C-alpha positions in Angstrom: 0.0 0.0 0.0 2.9 2.3 0.7 4.3 1.7 -2.8 0.9 2.5 -4.3 0.7 5.7 -2.4 4.3 6.8 -2.9 4.2 6.3 -6.7 0.6 7.5 -7.1 -0.6 4.2 -8.6 -4.3 3.5 -9.1 -5.6 1.0 -6.5 -6.0 -2.4 -8.2 -9.7 -3.3 -8.6 -9.4 -6.5 -6.6 -9.4 -4.4 -3.4 -13.0 -3.3 -4.2 -14.2 -7.0 -4.5 -15.8 -8.8 -1.6 -13.1 -9.1 1.2 -10.6 -7.5 -1.2 -8.5 -5.9 1.6 -8.5 -9.2 3.6 -7.7 -11.4 0.6 -5.5 -8.9 -1.2 -3.3 -10.2 -3.9 -3.3 -13.9 -2.8 -4.5 -16.7 -5.1 -8.0 -16.1 -6.3 -9.2 -19.5 -5.2 -8.1 -19.0 -1.6 -10.9 -16.8 -0.4 -10.1 -16.5 3.3 -12.7 -15.3 5.8 -15.6 -16.8 3.9 -16.4 -19.6 6.4 -16.7 -22.3 3.7 -15.5 -23.4 0.3 -18.9 -22.9 -1.1 -19.1 -19.3 0.2 -15.7 -18.7 -1.3 -16.9 -19.8 -4.7 -20.0 -17.6 -4.2 -17.7 -14.6 -3.7 -15.6 -15.5 -6.8 -18.8 -16.0 -8.8 -20.1 -12.6 -7.8 -16.9 -11.0 -8.8 -16.6 -12.8 -12.2 -18.9 -15.8 -13.0 -16.7 -16.8 -15.9 -13.9 -17.7 -13.5 -16.1 -20.3 -11.7 -17.5 -21.5 -15.0 -14.0 -22.2 -16.3 -12.9 -23.7 -13.0 -15.7 -26.3 -13.2 -13.6 -28.3 -15.7 -10.7 -28.7 -13.2 -12.0 -28.2 -9.6 -14.7 -30.4 -8.1 -15.8 -27.8 -5.5 -16.5 -25.3 -8.2 -18.7 -27.8 -10.0 -20.5 -28.5 -6.7 -21.1 -24.8 -6.1 -22.6 -24.3 -9.6 -24.8 -27.4 -9.2 -26.1 -26.2 -5.8 -26.8 -22.7 -6.9 -29.2 -23.7 -9.7 
């Protein structure tokens, strides 16, 4: 944050996402502070549904989330 302020860099958009300041620049799939894997996928889906839709091919919990949200 000091670097961003010192060099007058625009704040990356991920900080405006759900829990953006808590999760920060960590891996997108590691949504801390959500309470469950399914809640983490819900946050990612609300940020960008296409991420979850693509993840379904590789990550079982993403497929389970989409199946349960229909």
